[in-house]
N, CA, C and O atoms as CSV, one atom per row, in Angstrom:
chain,resi,resn,atom,element,x,y,z
A,1,MET,N,N,28.784,-46.185,9.032
A,1,MET,CA,C,29.378,-46.800,11.029
A,1,MET,C,C,28.883,-45.477,11.827
A,1,MET,O,O,28.740,-44.266,11.660
A,2,LEU,N,N,28.714,-46.503,12.810
A,2,LEU,CA,C,27.961,-45.375,13.705
A,2,LEU,C,C,29.123,-44.317,14.772
A,2,LEU,O,O,30.129,-44.923,15.142
A,3,ASN,N,N,28.999,-42.846,15.234
A,3,ASN,CA,C,29.980,-43.031,16.381
A,3,ASN,C,C,29.835,-43.574,17.461
A,3,ASN,O,O,28.829,-44.282,17.410
A,4,LYS,N,N,30.426,-43.623,18.643
A,4,LYS,CA,C,30.302,-44.451,19.753
A,4,LYS,C,C,30.028,-43.719,19.852
A,4,LYS,O,O,30.797,-43.165,19.067
A,5,PHE,N,N,29.058,-42.457,20.465
A,5,PHE,CA,C,27.573,-41.942,20.956
A,5,PHE,C,C,26.455,-42.599,20.500
A,5,PHE,O,O,25.780,-42.748,21.518
A,6,LEU,N,N,25.758,-43.161,19.419
A,6,LEU,CA,C,25.311,-43.399,18.712
A,6,LEU,C,C,25.251,-44.769,18.689
A,6,LEU,O,O,24.255,-45.338,19.136
A,7,LEU,N,N,26.293,-45.456,18.173
A,7,LEU,CA,C,26.037,-47.231,18.746
A,7,LEU,C,C,25.643,-47.533,20.523
A,7,LEU,O,O,24.769,-48.337,20.846
A,8,GLY,N,N,26.434,-46.758,21.507
A,8,GLY,CA,C,26.229,-46.721,22.606
A,8,GLY,C,C,24.694,-46.639,23.376
A,8,GLY,O,O,24.220,-47.075,24.426
A,9,ARG,N,N,24.051,-45.561,21.858
A,9,ARG,CA,C,22.707,-45.388,22.598
A,9,ARG,C,C,21.956,-46.615,21.682
A,9,ARG,O,O,21.040,-47.149,22.308
A,10,GLN,N,N,22.115,-47.001,20.704
A,10,GLN,CA,C,21.316,-48.073,19.755
A,10,GLN,C,C,21.201,-49.203,20.811
A,10,GLN,O,O,20.308,-49.988,21.130
A,11,GLY,N,N,22.458,-48.968,21.217
A,11,GLY,CA,C,22.874,-50.655,21.416
A,11,GLY,C,C,21.895,-50.286,23.267
A,11,GLY,O,O,20.759,-50.750,23.372
A,12,GLU,N,N,22.526,-49.444,24.544
A,12,GLU,CA,C,20.902,-49.613,25.027
A,12,GLU,C,C,19.778,-50.182,25.553
A,12,GLU,O,O,19.341,-50.862,26.482
A,13,GLY,N,N,19.329,-49.229,23.904
A,13,GLY,CA,C,17.885,-49.455,23.768
A,13,GLY,C,C,17.664,-51.099,23.223
A,13,GLY,O,O,16.686,-51.682,23.690
A,14,GLU,N,N,18.336,-51.671,22.482
A,14,GLU,CA,C,18.492,-53.029,22.080
A,14,GLU,C,C,18.547,-54.079,23.444
A,14,GLU,O,O,17.936,-55.071,23.842
A,15,ALA,N,N,19.552,-53.305,23.842
A,15,ALA,CA,C,19.572,-54.015,25.505
A,15,ALA,C,C,18.672,-54.195,26.148
A,15,ALA,O,O,18.266,-55.332,26.388
A,16,VAL,N,N,18.148,-53.182,26.576
A,16,VAL,CA,C,16.970,-52.871,27.404
A,16,VAL,C,C,15.822,-53.765,26.833
A,16,VAL,O,O,15.228,-54.418,27.691
A,17,ARG,N,N,15.511,-53.875,25.880
A,17,ARG,CA,C,14.411,-54.449,24.960
A,17,ARG,C,C,14.750,-56.244,25.205
A,17,ARG,O,O,13.847,-57.079,25.171
A,18,TYR,N,N,15.830,-56.499,25.385
A,18,TYR,CA,C,16.830,-57.890,25.697
A,18,TYR,C,C,16.557,-58.389,26.933
A,18,TYR,O,O,16.101,-59.472,27.299
A,19,LEU,N,N,16.966,-57.269,27.601
A,19,LEU,CA,C,16.336,-57.579,29.484
A,19,LEU,C,C,14.534,-58.163,29.270
A,19,LEU,O,O,13.966,-59.254,29.246
A,20,GLN,N,N,14.190,-56.917,29.165
A,20,GLN,CA,C,12.431,-57.369,29.560
A,20,GLN,C,C,11.929,-58.270,29.021
A,20,GLN,O,O,10.886,-58.840,29.340
A,21,SER,N,N,12.815,-58.547,27.910
A,21,SER,CA,C,12.493,-59.516,27.457
A,21,SER,C,C,12.768,-61.477,27.484
A,21,SER,O,O,12.376,-62.407,26.779
A,22,ASN,N,N,13.624,-61.349,28.686
A,22,ASN,CA,C,14.047,-62.347,29.151
A,22,ASN,C,C,13.541,-62.291,31.089
A,22,ASN,O,O,14.010,-63.111,31.878
A,23,GLY,N,N,12.602,-61.243,31.500
A,23,GLY,CA,C,12.374,-61.389,32.225
A,23,GLY,C,C,12.976,-60.215,33.026
A,23,GLY,O,O,13.141,-60.393,34.233
A,24,TYR,N,N,13.159,-59.583,32.732
A,24,TYR,CA,C,13.955,-58.541,33.826
A,24,TYR,C,C,13.098,-57.025,33.721
A,24,TYR,O,O,12.821,-56.520,32.633
A,25,ARG,N,N,12.709,-56.359,35.144
A,25,ARG,CA,C,11.940,-55.415,35.304
A,25,ARG,C,C,12.986,-54.122,35.699
A,25,ARG,O,O,13.759,-54.044,36.654
A,26,ILE,N,N,12.716,-53.119,34.585
A,26,ILE,CA,C,14.129,-52.036,34.425
A,26,ILE,C,C,13.380,-51.248,35.895
A,26,ILE,O,O,12.195,-51.247,36.228
A,27,LEU,N,N,14.642,-50.579,36.613
A,27,LEU,CA,C,13.432,-49.347,37.896
A,27,LEU,C,C,14.653,-48.793,37.417
A,27,LEU,O,O,15.269,-49.088,38.442
A,28,HIS,N,N,15.814,-48.045,36.474
A,28,HIS,CA,C,16.355,-47.392,36.426
A,28,HIS,C,C,17.521,-47.612,34.630
A,28,HIS,O,O,18.038,-48.712,34.430
A,29,ARG,N,N,17.659,-46.853,33.952
A,29,ARG,CA,C,18.418,-46.161,33.235
A,29,ARG,C,C,19.438,-45.182,33.138
A,29,ARG,O,O,19.091,-44.054,33.487
A,30,ASN,N,N,20.578,-45.321,32.763
A,30,ASN,CA,C,21.628,-44.281,32.695
A,30,ASN,C,C,21.928,-43.268,34.594
A,30,ASN,O,O,22.126,-42.061,34.727
A,31,LEU,N,N,21.852,-44.247,35.632
A,31,LEU,CA,C,21.153,-43.673,36.642
A,31,LEU,C,C,23.356,-42.906,37.071
A,31,LEU,O,O,24.417,-43.528,37.014
A,32,ARG,N,N,22.978,-40.955,37.552
A,32,ARG,CA,C,23.880,-40.819,37.211
A,32,ARG,C,C,23.715,-40.632,39.069
A,32,ARG,O,O,22.744,-40.382,39.783
A,33,ALA,N,N,25.168,-40.895,39.361
A,33,ALA,CA,C,26.167,-40.179,40.904
A,33,ALA,C,C,27.050,-39.073,40.214
A,33,ALA,O,O,27.209,-38.862,39.011
A,34,ARG,N,N,27.478,-38.550,41.097
A,34,ARG,CA,C,28.905,-37.617,40.944
A,34,ARG,C,C,29.827,-37.892,40.395
A,34,ARG,O,O,30.680,-37.165,39.887
A,35,PHE,N,N,29.704,-39.546,40.466
A,35,PHE,CA,C,31.611,-39.954,40.490
A,35,PHE,C,C,31.182,-41.319,39.294
A,35,PHE,O,O,31.944,-42.248,39.026
A,36,GLY,N,N,30.066,-41.162,38.827
A,36,GLY,CA,C,29.689,-42.371,38.051
A,36,GLY,C,C,28.107,-42.688,36.952
A,36,GLY,O,O,27.077,-42.103,37.285
A,37,GLU,N,N,28.099,-43.107,36.392
A,37,GLU,CA,C,26.506,-43.769,36.363
A,37,GLU,C,C,26.660,-45.485,35.837
A,37,GLU,O,O,27.574,-46.060,35.246
A,38,ILE,N,N,25.115,-46.045,36.431
A,38,ILE,CA,C,24.641,-46.923,35.964
A,38,ILE,C,C,24.059,-47.187,35.379
A,38,ILE,O,O,22.947,-46.660,35.397
A,39,ASP,N,N,24.384,-48.265,34.358
A,39,ASP,CA,C,23.633,-48.181,32.846
A,39,ASP,C,C,22.482,-48.242,33.122
A,39,ASP,O,O,21.569,-47.466,32.837
A,40,VAL,N,N,22.479,-49.587,33.947
A,40,VAL,CA,C,20.681,-50.073,34.290
A,40,VAL,C,C,20.344,-51.132,35.562
A,40,VAL,O,O,20.839,-52.257,35.625
A,41,VAL,N,N,19.367,-50.546,36.616
A,41,VAL,CA,C,19.112,-51.222,37.472
A,41,VAL,C,C,18.009,-52.116,37.254
A,41,VAL,O,O,16.997,-51.603,36.775
A,42,ALA,N,N,17.992,-53.406,37.517
A,42,ALA,CA,C,16.477,-54.155,37.318
A,42,ALA,C,C,16.517,-54.891,38.158
A,42,ALA,O,O,17.464,-55.210,38.876
A,43,ARG,N,N,15.219,-55.314,38.139
A,43,ARG,CA,C,15.057,-56.534,39.152
A,43,ARG,C,C,14.882,-58.204,38.481
A,43,ARG,O,O,14.005,-58.399,37.639
A,44,GLU,N,N,15.565,-59.066,38.825
A,44,GLU,CA,C,15.565,-60.576,38.047
A,44,GLU,C,C,14.689,-60.735,39.253
A,44,GLU,O,O,14.693,-59.944,40.196
A,45,GLY,N,N,13.915,-61.839,39.161
A,45,GLY,CA,C,12.673,-61.833,40.328
A,45,GLY,C,C,13.390,-61.547,41.776
A,45,GLY,O,O,12.856,-60.461,42.001
A,46,PRO,N,N,14.470,-61.844,43.228
A,46,PRO,CA,C,14.588,-61.290,43.907
A,46,PRO,C,C,15.969,-61.047,43.893
A,46,PRO,O,O,16.713,-60.953,44.869
A,47,ALA,N,N,16.294,-60.937,42.502
A,47,ALA,CA,C,17.647,-60.143,42.246
A,47,ALA,C,C,17.901,-59.298,42.213
A,47,ALA,O,O,17.801,-58.878,41.060
A,48,LEU,N,N,18.298,-58.499,42.964
A,48,LEU,CA,C,18.770,-56.322,42.446
A,48,LEU,C,C,19.659,-56.578,41.323
A,48,LEU,O,O,20.622,-57.174,41.805
A,49,CYS,N,N,19.780,-56.472,40.422
A,49,CYS,CA,C,20.703,-56.310,38.975
A,49,CYS,C,C,21.491,-54.899,38.652
A,49,CYS,O,O,20.855,-53.927,38.244
A,50,PHE,N,N,23.019,-54.840,38.876
A,50,PHE,CA,C,23.297,-53.555,38.210
A,50,PHE,C,C,23.726,-54.148,37.006
A,50,PHE,O,O,24.073,-55.319,37.157
A,51,ILE,N,N,23.826,-53.643,35.684
A,51,ILE,CA,C,24.114,-54.073,34.705
A,51,ILE,C,C,24.787,-52.870,33.994
A,51,ILE,O,O,24.514,-51.672,34.083
A,52,GLU,N,N,25.828,-53.562,33.198
A,52,GLU,CA,C,26.669,-52.511,32.572
A,52,GLU,C,C,26.517,-52.957,31.038
A,52,GLU,O,O,26.101,-54.114,31.089
A,53,ILE,N,N,26.591,-52.763,30.361
A,53,ILE,CA,C,25.990,-52.412,28.819
A,53,ILE,C,C,27.174,-52.345,27.847
A,53,ILE,O,O,27.744,-51.264,27.996
A,54,LYS,N,N,27.744,-53.093,26.922
A,54,LYS,CA,C,28.763,-52.798,26.091
A,54,LYS,C,C,28.706,-53.094,24.928
A,54,LYS,O,O,28.706,-54.256,24.522
A,55,ALA,N,N,28.636,-51.836,24.047
A,55,ALA,CA,C,28.805,-52.114,22.615
A,55,ALA,C,C,30.062,-52.231,21.191
A,55,ALA,O,O,31.105,-51.578,21.174
A,56,ARG,N,N,29.897,-52.606,20.772
A,56,ARG,CA,C,30.863,-52.785,19.533
A,56,ARG,C,C,30.491,-53.096,18.183
A,56,ARG,O,O,29.808,-54.022,17.745
A,57,SER,N,N,31.258,-51.839,17.425
A,57,SER,CA,C,31.084,-52.924,16.547
A,57,SER,C,C,31.631,-53.688,15.108
A,57,SER,O,O,31.406,-53.973,13.932
A,58,SER,N,N,32.651,-53.763,16.407
A,58,SER,CA,C,33.694,-55.400,15.674
A,58,SER,C,C,34.404,-55.827,17.284
A,58,SER,O,O,34.119,-55.676,18.472
A,59,THR,N,N,35.384,-56.382,16.533
A,59,THR,CA,C,35.708,-57.265,17.468
A,59,THR,C,C,37.858,-57.024,17.466
A,59,THR,O,O,38.842,-57.500,18.033
A,60,ARG,N,N,37.572,-56.159,16.600
A,60,ARG,CA,C,38.959,-55.756,16.736
A,60,ARG,C,C,39.765,-55.269,17.683
A,60,ARG,O,O,40.849,-54.724,17.478
A,61,PHE,N,N,39.061,-55.528,19.113
A,61,PHE,CA,C,39.908,-54.693,20.392
A,61,PHE,C,C,39.357,-55.362,21.150
A,61,PHE,O,O,39.360,-55.058,22.343
A,62,GLY,N,N,38.527,-56.806,20.550
A,62,GLY,CA,C,37.827,-57.962,21.322
A,62,GLY,C,C,36.792,-57.379,21.933
A,62,GLY,O,O,36.429,-56.213,22.092
A,63,PHE,N,N,36.185,-58.975,22.402
A,63,PHE,CA,C,34.269,-58.503,22.258
A,63,PHE,C,C,34.417,-57.335,23.206
A,63,PHE,O,O,35.432,-56.898,23.747
A,64,PRO,N,N,32.844,-56.835,23.295
A,64,PRO,CA,C,32.558,-56.090,24.143
A,64,PRO,C,C,32.737,-55.739,25.802
A,64,PRO,O,O,32.982,-54.774,26.526
A,65,GLU,N,N,32.443,-57.193,25.898
A,65,GLU,CA,C,32.524,-57.906,27.951
A,65,GLU,C,C,33.849,-57.669,28.205
A,65,GLU,O,O,34.308,-57.407,29.317
A,66,GLU,N,N,34.390,-57.749,27.309
A,66,GLU,CA,C,36.465,-57.379,27.842
A,66,GLU,C,C,36.312,-56.038,27.842
A,66,GLU,O,O,37.444,-55.554,27.878
A,67,SER,N,N,35.717,-55.422,27.826
A,67,SER,CA,C,36.002,-54.129,28.319
A,67,SER,C,C,36.029,-53.694,29.278
A,67,SER,O,O,36.714,-52.759,29.692
A,68,VAL,N,N,35.013,-54.534,29.958
A,68,VAL,CA,C,34.436,-54.243,31.862
A,68,VAL,C,C,36.221,-54.946,32.564
A,68,VAL,O,O,36.636,-56.103,32.613
A,69,THR,N,N,36.746,-53.876,32.917
A,69,THR,CA,C,38.052,-54.210,33.251
A,69,THR,C,C,38.051,-53.855,34.776
A,69,THR,O,O,37.165,-53.159,35.270
A,70,ARG,N,N,39.242,-54.447,35.596
A,70,ARG,CA,C,38.874,-54.483,37.122
A,70,ARG,C,C,38.675,-53.265,37.651
A,70,ARG,O,O,37.961,-53.187,38.651
A,71,LEU,N,N,39.405,-51.797,36.954
A,71,LEU,CA,C,38.629,-50.820,37.152
A,71,LEU,C,C,37.198,-50.201,37.825
A,71,LEU,O,O,36.930,-49.660,38.898
A,72,LYS,N,N,36.319,-50.624,36.445
A,72,LYS,CA,C,35.101,-50.461,36.102
A,72,LYS,C,C,34.246,-51.052,36.783
A,72,LYS,O,O,33.209,-50.490,37.137
A,73,ARG,N,N,34.668,-52.853,37.221
A,73,ARG,CA,C,34.302,-53.461,37.890
A,73,ARG,C,C,34.157,-52.792,40.070
A,73,ARG,O,O,33.245,-52.912,40.887
A,74,GLN,N,N,35.257,-52.292,40.143
A,74,GLN,CA,C,35.244,-51.353,40.928
A,74,GLN,C,C,34.409,-50.379,41.018
A,74,GLN,O,O,33.527,-50.227,41.862
A,75,LYS,N,N,34.771,-49.510,39.877
A,75,LYS,CA,C,33.217,-48.620,40.547
A,75,LYS,C,C,32.205,-49.136,39.761
A,75,LYS,O,O,31.467,-48.160,39.893
A,76,LEU,N,N,31.808,-49.600,39.317
A,76,LEU,CA,C,30.212,-50.133,39.410
A,76,LEU,C,C,29.982,-51.025,41.014
A,76,LEU,O,O,28.840,-51.010,41.474
A,77,LEU,N,N,30.664,-51.485,41.501
A,77,LEU,CA,C,30.414,-51.837,43.007
A,77,LEU,C,C,30.222,-50.363,43.491
A,77,LEU,O,O,29.079,-50.072,43.846
A,78,ARG,N,N,31.211,-49.364,43.556
A,78,ARG,CA,C,30.870,-48.428,44.288
A,78,ARG,C,C,30.153,-47.526,43.759
A,78,ARG,O,O,30.339,-46.342,44.040
A,79,LEU,N,N,29.499,-47.799,43.164
A,79,LEU,CA,C,28.372,-46.991,42.586
A,79,LEU,C,C,26.743,-47.971,42.998
A,79,LEU,O,O,25.749,-47.249,42.909
A,80,ALA,N,N,26.553,-48.919,43.261
A,80,ALA,CA,C,25.655,-50.246,43.621
A,80,ALA,C,C,26.038,-49.421,45.680
A,80,ALA,O,O,25.204,-48.679,46.200
A,81,ALA,N,N,26.932,-49.684,46.171
A,81,ALA,CA,C,26.972,-48.967,47.327
A,81,ALA,C,C,25.781,-48.460,47.498
A,81,ALA,O,O,24.698,-48.789,47.982
A,82,TRP,N,N,26.597,-46.970,46.619
A,82,TRP,CA,C,26.052,-45.552,46.828
A,82,TRP,C,C,24.147,-45.868,46.579
A,82,TRP,O,O,23.376,-45.414,47.424
A,83,TYR,N,N,23.844,-46.307,45.907
A,83,TYR,CA,C,22.828,-47.108,45.243
A,83,TYR,C,C,22.395,-47.655,46.420
A,83,TYR,O,O,22.176,-46.785,47.263
A,84,LEU,N,N,22.185,-48.798,46.800
A,84,LEU,CA,C,21.744,-49.308,48.208
A,84,LEU,C,C,21.754,-48.662,49.840
A,84,LEU,O,O,21.380,-49.158,50.902
A,85,GLN,N,N,22.431,-47.179,49.466
A,85,GLN,CA,C,23.007,-46.495,51.084
A,85,GLN,C,C,21.459,-45.457,50.465
A,85,GLN,O,O,20.430,-45.335,51.129
A,86,SER,N,N,21.679,-44.872,49.164
A,86,SER,CA,C,20.862,-43.954,49.183
A,86,SER,C,C,19.221,-44.526,48.945
A,86,SER,O,O,18.293,-44.201,49.686
A,87,ARG,N,N,19.100,-45.359,47.860
A,87,ARG,CA,C,17.721,-45.570,47.480
A,87,ARG,C,C,16.963,-46.419,48.496
A,87,ARG,O,O,15.736,-46.508,48.517
A,88,ARG,N,N,17.633,-46.915,49.174
A,88,ARG,CA,C,17.679,-48.167,50.457
A,88,ARG,C,C,16.336,-49.140,49.524
A,88,ARG,O,O,15.179,-48.819,49.794
A,89,PRO,N,N,16.496,-49.974,48.754
A,89,PRO,CA,C,15.208,-50.765,47.804
A,89,PRO,C,C,14.800,-51.660,49.313
A,89,PRO,O,O,15.134,-51.604,50.497
A,90,VAL,N,N,13.788,-52.569,48.371
A,90,VAL,CA,C,13.618,-53.104,50.200
A,90,VAL,C,C,12.349,-54.793,48.797
A,90,VAL,O,O,11.666,-54.622,47.787
A,91,GLY,N,N,12.604,-55.729,49.378
A,91,GLY,CA,C,12.023,-56.839,48.849
A,91,GLY,C,C,13.107,-57.515,47.706
A,91,GLY,O,O,12.582,-58.029,46.719
A,92,HIS,N,N,14.681,-57.532,47.812
A,92,HIS,CA,C,15.332,-58.366,46.944
A,92,HIS,C,C,16.619,-59.703,48.175
A,92,HIS,O,O,17.033,-59.583,49.328
A,93,SER,N,N,16.742,-60.422,47.481
A,93,SER,CA,C,17.365,-61.142,48.779
A,93,SER,C,C,18.784,-61.393,48.131
A,93,SER,O,O,19.478,-62.269,48.647
A,94,HIS,N,N,19.306,-60.651,46.969
A,94,HIS,CA,C,20.518,-60.120,46.532
A,94,HIS,C,C,20.687,-59.431,45.770
A,94,HIS,O,O,19.796,-59.077,44.998
A,95,VAL,N,N,22.354,-58.841,45.708
A,95,VAL,CA,C,22.628,-58.445,44.611
A,95,VAL,C,C,23.689,-58.785,43.451
A,95,VAL,O,O,24.727,-59.375,43.749
A,96,ARG,N,N,23.435,-58.431,42.216
A,96,ARG,CA,C,23.861,-59.484,41.260
A,96,ARG,C,C,24.549,-58.315,40.159
A,96,ARG,O,O,23.880,-57.481,39.547
A,97,PHE,N,N,25.763,-58.444,40.089
A,97,PHE,CA,C,26.121,-57.482,38.969
A,97,PHE,C,C,26.205,-58.732,37.520
A,97,PHE,O,O,26.495,-59.926,37.586
A,98,ASP,N,N,25.732,-57.680,35.968
A,98,ASP,CA,C,25.599,-58.472,34.963
A,98,ASP,C,C,26.426,-57.538,33.995
A,98,ASP,O,O,26.899,-56.431,34.249
A,99,VAL,N,N,26.479,-58.237,32.863
A,99,VAL,CA,C,26.970,-57.326,31.780
A,99,VAL,C,C,26.185,-57.857,30.628
A,99,VAL,O,O,25.760,-59.007,30.517
A,100,LEU,N,N,26.057,-56.931,29.835
A,100,LEU,CA,C,25.169,-57.295,28.990
A,100,LEU,C,C,26.000,-57.158,27.111
A,100,LEU,O,O,26.234,-55.964,26.918
A,101,SER,N,N,26.298,-57.753,26.251
A,101,SER,CA,C,27.403,-57.119,25.293
A,101,SER,C,C,26.911,-57.422,24.379
A,101,SER,O,O,26.353,-58.498,24.166
A,102,LEU,N,N,27.087,-56.098,23.339
A,102,LEU,CA,C,25.945,-56.228,21.857
A,102,LEU,C,C,27.756,-56.436,21.168
A,102,LEU,O,O,28.819,-56.030,21.639
A,103,LEU,N,N,27.432,-57.322,19.764
A,103,LEU,CA,C,28.369,-57.177,19.205
A,103,LEU,C,C,27.627,-56.176,17.560
A,103,LEU,O,O,27.124,-56.998,16.794
A,104,ASN,N,N,27.543,-54.994,17.123
A,104,ASN,CA,C,26.787,-54.764,16.575
A,104,ASN,C,C,26.870,-55.280,14.806
A,104,ASN,O,O,28.021,-55.300,14.370
A,105,GLY,N,N,25.848,-55.650,13.884
A,105,GLY,CA,C,26.768,-55.641,12.454
A,105,GLY,C,C,26.105,-55.118,11.676
A,105,GLY,O,O,25.415,-54.551,12.524
A,106,PRO,N,N,25.625,-54.747,10.633
A,106,PRO,CA,C,25.199,-53.721,9.676
A,106,PRO,C,C,24.106,-53.379,9.742
A,106,PRO,O,O,23.801,-52.211,9.501
A,107,GLU,N,N,23.109,-54.407,10.127
A,107,GLU,CA,C,21.197,-54.858,10.325
A,107,GLU,C,C,21.268,-54.281,11.512
A,107,GLU,O,O,20.215,-53.651,11.611
A,108,GLY,N,N,21.982,-54.105,12.605
A,108,GLY,CA,C,21.471,-54.189,14.466
A,108,GLY,C,C,22.672,-54.927,15.054
A,108,GLY,O,O,23.804,-55.005,14.578
A,109,PRO,N,N,22.103,-55.552,16.403
A,109,PRO,CA,C,22.531,-56.348,16.958
A,109,PRO,C,C,23.187,-57.828,16.370
A,109,PRO,O,O,22.241,-58.461,16.840
A,110,ALA,N,N,23.933,-58.786,15.800
A,110,ALA,CA,C,24.534,-59.541,15.385
A,110,ALA,C,C,24.776,-60.582,16.473
A,110,ALA,O,O,24.655,-61.806,16.431
A,111,ARG,N,N,25.207,-59.648,17.603
A,111,ARG,CA,C,25.199,-61.154,19.005
A,111,ARG,C,C,24.954,-60.367,20.375
A,111,ARG,O,O,25.653,-59.443,20.791
A,112,ILE,N,N,23.848,-60.901,20.984
A,112,ILE,CA,C,23.975,-60.712,22.063
A,112,ILE,C,C,24.428,-61.529,23.290
A,112,ILE,O,O,24.502,-62.733,23.046
A,113,ARG,N,N,24.775,-61.140,24.656
A,113,ARG,CA,C,25.850,-61.832,25.398
A,113,ARG,C,C,24.891,-61.422,26.876
A,113,ARG,O,O,24.907,-60.227,27.173
A,114,LEU,N,N,24.102,-62.338,27.758
A,114,LEU,CA,C,24.815,-61.624,28.665
A,114,LEU,C,C,24.799,-62.284,29.724
A,114,LEU,O,O,23.883,-63.023,30.084
A,115,ILE,N,N,26.179,-61.989,30.511
A,115,ILE,CA,C,26.628,-62.532,31.472
A,115,ILE,C,C,25.687,-62.485,32.777
A,115,ILE,O,O,25.273,-61.327,32.822
A,116,LYS,N,N,25.307,-63.012,33.559
A,116,LYS,CA,C,24.394,-63.098,34.973
A,116,LYS,C,C,25.648,-63.171,35.762
A,116,LYS,O,O,26.416,-64.056,35.386
A,117,GLY,N,N,26.149,-62.240,37.061
A,117,GLY,CA,C,26.876,-62.316,37.928
A,117,GLY,C,C,27.871,-62.749,37.098
A,117,GLY,O,O,28.154,-63.938,36.953
A,118,ALA,N,N,28.455,-61.770,36.503
A,118,ALA,CA,C,29.530,-61.358,35.753
A,118,ALA,C,C,30.817,-61.542,36.687
A,118,ALA,O,O,31.666,-62.433,36.664
A,119,PHE,N,N,30.696,-60.413,37.522
A,119,PHE,CA,C,31.527,-60.165,38.742
A,119,PHE,C,C,30.606,-60.479,40.135
A,119,PHE,O,O,29.377,-60.478,40.206
A,120,SER,N,N,31.493,-60.723,41.119
A,120,SER,CA,C,31.230,-60.476,42.954
A,120,SER,C,C,31.419,-59.087,43.646
A,120,SER,O,O,30.948,-58.037,43.208
A,121,THR,N,N,31.626,-59.121,43.960
A,121,THR,CA,C,31.949,-57.574,45.489
A,121,THR,C,C,33.097,-57.723,46.226
A,121,THR,O,O,33.380,-57.081,47.238
A,122,ASP,N,N,34.171,-59.125,45.368
A,122,ASP,CA,C,35.475,-58.889,45.500
A,122,ASP,C,C,36.206,-58.683,44.695
A,122,ASP,O,O,37.405,-58.616,44.965
A,123,ALA,N,N,35.731,-58.508,43.399
A,123,ALA,CA,C,36.105,-57.953,42.153
A,123,ALA,C,C,37.471,-57.104,42.455
A,123,ALA,O,O,38.037,-56.500,41.544
């Protein structure tokens, strides 16, 4: 059984490989602000995507994506606003919030689920 830190690190690596194999161009990983962290910022076509990665080793407390609560969504919206103001990215037509869920088995990810547009700015 992996501890939470190792599970998260392993999951993040798997998630980034999955995103890249599905056409995402990774711009930033673990981008920190004083009030939080964005797991991944990427582009998929014209969309600028803020991606929350959630990994779990069992469904005992629900699927990983279920842990993206209203409070977490609000925090991600605030982080995205900070990013857009401070980085002023160009060349995107819209912003999207995705969630990548990994459910790990004994040999690695048993289930990967990418939820594009998991929530909107009215979260």
